[in-house]
C-alpha positions in Angstrom: 74.2 99.6 110.8 72.5 97.2 108.5 74.8 95.7 105.9 72.8 93.0 103.9 75.7 91.2 102.4 77.3 90.9 105.9 80.4 92.7 106.8 84.1 92.0 105.4 87.5 91.8 107.5 90.4 91.5 105.9 93.1 92.4 108.4 92.9 90.2 111.3 95.9 88.1 113.0 95.3 84.5 114.3 97.2 85.2 117.3 94.6 88.1 118.1 91.3 86.5 116.8 90.8 83.6 119.4 88.7 84.0 122.6 90.8 84.1 125.9 88.8 81.1 127.4 89.8 79.0 124.3 93.3 79.8 124.7 93.3 79.4 128.1 92.1 75.7 127.4 94.5 74.9 124.8 97.3 76.1 127.1 96.2 73.6 129.7 95.5 70.9 126.9 99.1 71.0 125.8 100.6 71.6 128.9 102.1 74.8 128.4 103.7 76.4 131.7 101.9 79.6 132.1 103.1 82.4 134.1 99.9 83.0 135.8 97.4 80.5 137.2 94.2 82.6 137.5 92.0 83.0 134.3 91.6 86.6 134.8 95.3 87.2 134.9 95.8 85.2 132.0 92.9 87.1 130.3 94.8 90.3 130.7 98.2 88.8 129.7 96.6 87.7 126.3 94.7 91.2 125.6 95.5 94.8 125.6 93.3 95.2 128.8 94.0 98.5 129.5 91.8 100.9 127.7 94.8 103.3 127.6 96.5 100.9 125.3 100.1 99.5 125.4 103.3 101.7 125.4 104.4 100.8 121.7 104.3 98.0 119.1 107.0 96.2 121.0 104.9 95.8 123.8 102.1 94.4 121.9 104.8 91.8 120.4 105.1 91.0 123.9 101.4 90.0 123.9 101.7 88.0 121.1 104.6 85.7 122.0 101.9 84.2 124.5 99.3 83.6 121.7 101.8 82.2 119.3 103.3 80.1 121.9 99.7 78.7 122.9 98.8 78.1 119.0 102.2 76.3 118.4 100.6 73.0 117.6 98.3 71.7 114.9 95.6 70.9 117.3 95.8 74.6 118.4 96.0 76.2 115.0 93.0 74.0 113.7 90.8 75.0 116.6 91.9 78.5 116.4 91.1 78.9 112.9 87.7 77.4 113.3 86.8 79.5 116.3 88.0 82.6 114.6 85.9 82.1 111.6 82.8 80.6 113.4 83.1 83.5 115.8 83.5 86.3 113.4 80.1 85.0 111.8 78.3 84.3 114.8 79.1 87.5 116.5 79.4 90.1 113.7 78.0 88.3 110.7 81.1 89.0 109.0 80.9 86.8 105.5 84.3 87.5 104.1 87.1 87.1 106.4 90.9 86.7 105.9 92.9 85.4 108.8 96.8 86.1 108.7 99.5 84.3 110.8 103.2 83.3 110.5 103.5 79.2 110.5 107.2 79.7 111.4 106.1 81.3 114.6 104.0 78.5 115.6 106.4 75.4 115.0 108.3 75.9 118.0 111.4 76.9 116.3 111.3 73.8 113.9 110.4 71.2 116.6 107.1 71.1 114.9 106.8 70.1 111.0 105.7 73.3 109.2 103.1 71.4 106.7 101.4 69.9 109.7 100.9 73.5 111.1 99.4 74.8 107.8 97.7 71.8 107.1 95.9 72.1 110.5 95.0 75.7 109.8 93.6 74.2 106.3 91.5 71.7 108.2 90.0 74.4 110.4 89.1 76.5 107.5 87.6 73.3 105.9 85.4 72.5 109.2 84.4 76.2 109.5 83.2 76.0 105.7 81.3 73.1 106.2 79.5 74.8 109.6 79.2 78.4 108.0 78.8 78.2 104.3 77.8 81.6 104.2 81.4 82.8 104.8 84.1 83.1 102.4 87.3 82.8 104.5 91.0 82.3 103.4 94.4 82.2 105.1 97.4 84.8 104.5 100.7 83.1 105.3 103.2 86.1 106.9 106.9 86.5 106.3 108.7 88.5 109.2 111.0 91.3 109.2 113.1 89.8 111.8 113.7 86.5 109.5 116.4 86.1 106.9 115.9 85.6 103.0 115.8 81.7 103.2 113.1 81.7 105.9 110.9 84.2 104.1 111.4 82.4 101.1 110.1 78.9 103.0 106.9 80.9 103.8 106.4 81.9 100.2 107.1 78.5 99.1 104.5 77.0 101.3 101.9 79.7 100.4 102.2 78.6 96.8 101.9 75.0 97.7 98.8 75.4 99.6 97.2 77.8 97.1 94.6 75.4 96.2 93.7 74.6 100.0 92.7 78.0 101.1 95.6 80.1 101.4 95.2 83.1 99.6 98.0 85.8 100.1 101.3 86.6 101.8 102.0 89.4 103.8 105.1 90.5 106.0 105.1 91.9 109.6 107.0 91.7 112.7 109.5 94.0 114.6 112.4 96.1 112.6 115.6 95.1 113.8 117.2 97.7 116.0 113.9 99.8 114.6 115.9 100.7 111.5 114.4 101.1 108.0 113.4 98.0 106.7 114.8 97.2 103.1 111.3 96.0 101.7 112.7 96.2 98.0 114.7 93.1 98.9 111.6 91.2 99.2 110.7 91.8 95.3 111.4 88.7 93.7 109.6 86.8 96.5 106.7 88.9 95.9 106.6 88.4 92.1 106.8 84.8 92.5 103.9 84.7 94.8 102.0 87.0 92.5 102.6 84.8 89.5 101.5 81.8 91.2 98.1 83.5 91.7 98.5 84.8 95.7 97.4 88.2 96.7 100.1 90.6 98.1 99.4 92.5 101.5 102.2 94.4 103.1 102.5 95.9 106.7 103.9 99.1 106.1 103.4 102.9 107.3 101.9 102.1 110.8 104.9 103.6 112.5 108.4 104.7 111.8 108.0 108.6 111.3 110.1 109.5 108.0 111.6 105.9 107.8 107.8 104.9 107.9 106.9 107.2 104.9 110.1 106.4 102.6 109.1 102.4 103.4 105.5 103.3 102.1 107.0 104.8 98.8 109.5 101.9 98.5 106.7 99.1 98.8 104.5 100.9 96.4 107.4 101.5 93.8 109.2 98.1 94.2 106.6 95.6 95.5 103.5 96.9 94.0 101.0 95.2 96.4 97.2 94.9 95.9 96.8 96.1 99.6 98.7 97.6 102.3 98.1 96.8 106.1 97.5 100.3 108.1 99.4 102.6 105.8 98.1 105.4 108.0 101.4 107.6 107.7 100.4 108.1 104.2 97.7 110.8 105.3 100.5 113.0 106.0 102.2 113.0 102.3 99.9 114.4 99.1 102.5 112.6 97.1 101.9 109.4 98.9 98.4 109.6 98.5 98.4 110.4 94.8 100.5 107.2 94.4 98.0 105.3 96.5 95.1 106.5 94.4 97.0 106.2 91.1 97.9 102.4 91.8 94.5 101.4 93.4 96.2 100.0 96.4 93.7 99.2 99.2 94.7 100.3 102.7 93.8 97.8 105.6 93.0 100.3 108.4 92.5 99.3 112.0 91.2 102.3 114.1 91.1 100.8 117.7 94.4 99.1 117.2 96.0 102.1 116.1 94.8 104.3 119.1 96.0 101.4 121.5 99.3 101.2 120.0 99.9 105.0 119.9 100.2 104.9 116.2 97.6 107.7 116.3 97.5 110.0 119.1 93.7 110.4 119.6 90.3 110.1 117.8 90.9 113.9 116.3 94.0 112.7 114.8 92.0 109.3 113.5 89.5 111.4 112.1 92.0 113.8 110.2 93.3 110.4 108.7 90.3 109.1 107.3 89.3 112.5 106.0 92.5 113.0 104.3 92.2 109.5 102.5 88.6 110.4 101.5 89.5 113.9 100.3 92.4 112.2 98.3 90.6 109.6 96.7 92.5 106.9 98.7 90.8 103.3 98.9 90.6 101.5 102.1 88.7 99.0 104.3 88.1 99.0 108.0 89.2 96.0 110.2 90.2 95.2 113.7 93.7 93.8 113.6 92.4 91.3 115.9 89.2 91.6 117.8 89.9 89.4 120.8 93.4 91.0 121.8 92.0 94.4 121.0 88.7 93.9 122.8 86.8 95.4 120.0 84.6 94.0 117.1 84.3 95.1 113.4 80.8 96.8 114.2 82.4 98.6 117.2 84.9 100.1 114.7 82.3 101.2 112.4 80.5 102.9 115.0 83.4 104.6 116.4 84.4 106.2 113.0 80.9 107.3 112.9 80.6 108.8 116.3 83.7 110.9 115.6 82.6 112.1 112.3 85.3 110.2 110.6 82.9 108.6 108.1 79.4 108.9 107.4 76.7 106.1 106.7 77.4 105.8 103.0 81.1 106.0 103.3 81.0 103.5 105.7 78.9 101.3 103.4 81.5 102.0 100.6 84.4 100.8 102.7 82.6 97.5 103.5 81.5 96.8 99.8 85.3 97.6 98.9 86.4 94.8 101.6 84.3 92.2 100.0 85.6 93.1 96.5 89.3 93.3 97.6 89.2 90.4 99.4 91.8 87.7 97.8 89.4 85.0 98.5 87.6 84.6 95.0 84.9 82.0 95.7 83.4 80.1 98.5 85.7 77.4 99.7 84.8 74.0 98.8 84.2 71.6 101.9 86.9 68.8 102.3 84.6 66.2 101.4 83.9 67.7 98.0 87.5 67.6 97.0 
């Protein structure tokens, strides 16, 4: 598959986008006590190493615990952002890339200054822009479903503050407290504040939760009105939700391998059915990895998977990739630090 304009990857987490050998070195440089002493055991610790996947999203969160801990310093965040952007271009020729992360999960519970963490990410972005001027890259700051209102408000405040430095959007993810339905509507004022400042809005929803998940998608569409939704695959079972997505023009960020590995989708047959439902109902979507290193996949692997199982044809894949470039929150090539 030849995409002359390069590939677009809009949904990848910083904690899942850095190679194990880099994380291994960062852990040792910072003196982090690891539960294993052998690199290959560590590699299994920070990736979904079993091809059958993980038991559930909680198991995935346990993997993120280690990658976020290792990235909990300005030095580690800068190196991680720089490595993720460079690696994406070199291995996949990704020319539009958005990296998302939660800065509060990298400041050791307040031990590190939040601005230092975010500025380190910006420095990594600037360094990558100098080395890879072909790449449009931006940062998305993530709120968390386990955080209180004040914590999430601080993240939005920081995203607005660093809007001119490469932060392009906001998101929310993380475990649901007690597995209950999350009250997305309570974020409406924060989302409006971010949107008014010029930030893009994408929301993790509809990856899990059964009926709760369907209700959450409806609530997000109606009350938060994001430009994009992370995952949203449960909507494939609801003609009403697909109609709402089509009507609002919301773009889904679908991560095929990740959804299979986390058991959000049962098998490749269900994956194919989800994509065909979205195509048939005119729902806009892009293809992403969720995190290439942790998921042991890359964007071209995702495209080849969808082609192999008959989920999408060549032309539909090209359309999804073009949509990724168009739907990106990164509106222009970032200027290197020396030009500012």
